[in-house]
C-alpha atoms as an extended CHARMM CRD file, in Angstrom:
* protein
*
        50  EXT
         1         1  MET       CA            -28.8250000000      178.8790000000       89.0030000000  PROA      1               0.0000000000
         2         2  ILE       CA            -30.0440000000      182.0580000000       90.4970000000  PROA      2               0.0000000000
         3         3  GLN       CA            -28.9170000000      185.0500000000       90.4520000000  PROA      3               0.0000000000
         4         4  SER       CA            -27.9710000000      187.5690000000       93.4240000000  PROA      4               0.0000000000
         5         5  GLY       CA            -30.1140000000      190.5190000000       93.6320000000  PROA      5               0.0000000000
         6         6  LEU       CA            -28.8330000000      194.5620000000       94.4740000000  PROA      6               0.0000000000
         7         7  PHE       CA            -29.0160000000      193.2100000000       98.5380000000  PROA      7               0.0000000000
         8         8  ASP       CA            -27.8180000000      190.2810000000       99.0810000000  PROA      8               0.0000000000
         9         9  MET       CA            -24.1600000000      190.8780000000       99.7180000000  PROA      9               0.0000000000
        10        10  ASN       CA            -25.0640000000      193.7830000000      101.6490000000  PROA      10              0.0000000000
        11        11  ASN       CA            -27.7980000000      191.1740000000      103.6960000000  PROA      11              0.0000000000
        12        12  ARG       CA            -24.7550000000      188.7190000000      103.8210000000  PROA      12              0.0000000000
        13        13  LEU       CA            -21.8460000000      191.1240000000      105.0210000000  PROA      13              0.0000000000
        14        14  GLU       CA            -24.9400000000      192.5270000000      108.0830000000  PROA      14              0.0000000000
        15        15  SER       CA            -25.4010000000      189.1780000000      109.5550000000  PROA      15              0.0000000000
        16        16  LEU       CA            -22.0410000000      188.6950000000      109.4040000000  PROA      16              0.0000000000
        17        17  SER       CA            -21.1330000000      191.2870000000      111.5890000000  PROA      17              0.0000000000
        18        18  LYS       CA            -24.1670000000      190.7100000000      113.7070000000  PROA      18              0.0000000000
        19        19  PHE       CA            -23.3940000000      187.3290000000      114.5770000000  PROA      19              0.0000000000
        20        20  GLY       CA            -19.6890000000      188.0220000000      115.2350000000  PROA      20              0.0000000000
        21        21  ASP       CA            -18.0040000000      187.6430000000      111.7260000000  PROA      21              0.0000000000
        22        22  PRO       CA            -13.8190000000      186.6400000000      113.0790000000  PROA      22              0.0000000000
        23        23  LEU       CA            -12.2990000000      188.2060000000      110.4580000000  PROA      23              0.0000000000
        24        24  GLU       CA            -13.7280000000      191.8580000000      112.1260000000  PROA      24              0.0000000000
        25        25  LYS       CA            -12.4330000000      190.4160000000      115.1310000000  PROA      25              0.0000000000
        26        26  LEU       CA             -8.8900000000      189.8920000000      113.3440000000  PROA      26              0.0000000000
        27        27  LYS       CA             -8.9420000000      193.0690000000      111.6050000000  PROA      27              0.0000000000
        28        28  GLU       CA             -8.8950000000      194.5830000000      115.5640000000  PROA      28              0.0000000000
        29        29  VAL       CA             -5.2630000000      193.0080000000      115.9750000000  PROA      29              0.0000000000
        30        30  LEU       CA             -4.0580000000      192.3150000000      112.3590000000  PROA      30              0.0000000000
        31        31  ASP       CA             -2.9030000000      194.6050000000      110.1480000000  PROA      31              0.0000000000
        32        32  PHE       CA             -3.7900000000      192.7810000000      106.6350000000  PROA      32              0.0000000000
        33        33  GLU       CA             -2.4950000000      195.4090000000      104.4650000000  PROA      33              0.0000000000
        34        34  VAL       CA              1.2640000000      194.0590000000      105.1870000000  PROA      34              0.0000000000
        35        35  PHE       CA              0.3820000000      190.5290000000      103.9260000000  PROA      35              0.0000000000
        36        36  ARG       CA             -1.8010000000      192.8820000000      100.8340000000  PROA      36              0.0000000000
        37        37  SER       CA              0.8900000000      191.3450000000       98.6030000000  PROA      37              0.0000000000
        38        38  GLU       CA              0.8860000000      187.4420000000       99.5310000000  PROA      38              0.0000000000
        39        39  ILE       CA             -3.2210000000      187.9440000000       99.3470000000  PROA      39              0.0000000000
        40        40  GLU       CA             -3.1360000000      189.7080000000       95.9660000000  PROA      40              0.0000000000
        41        41  GLU       CA             -0.7760000000      187.1880000000       93.8880000000  PROA      41              0.0000000000
        42        42  GLY       CA             -2.1710000000      184.2920000000       95.6720000000  PROA      42              0.0000000000
        43        43  LEU       CA             -5.8210000000      184.8420000000       94.5680000000  PROA      43              0.0000000000
        44        44  GLY       CA             -4.7850000000      186.3660000000       91.4140000000  PROA      44              0.0000000000
        45        45  PHE       CA             -6.1450000000      189.3610000000       91.8410000000  PROA      45              0.0000000000
        46        46  SER       CA             -4.1480000000      191.9980000000       90.7120000000  PROA      46              0.0000000000
        47        47  ASP       CA             -4.0950000000      196.2550000000       89.3040000000  PROA      47              0.0000000000
        48        48  ARG       CA             -4.6060000000      196.7390000000       85.9270000000  PROA      48              0.0000000000
        49        49  PHE       CA             -4.1180000000      200.9840000000       85.5220000000  PROA      49              0.0000000000
        50        50  LYS       CA             -0.6830000000      200.4320000000       87.8460000000  PROA      50              0.0000000000
């Protein structure tokens, strides 16, 4: 398994933005905060400090 480098994720995000990341376009017309609880629940995220 290849280990990710320090800037790999940043480079990947820059590349997506450069070529038109569909999530960035959706963000312009959709408020994802409305769905935060459902998204976190579905992905298994939680805020341990609440």
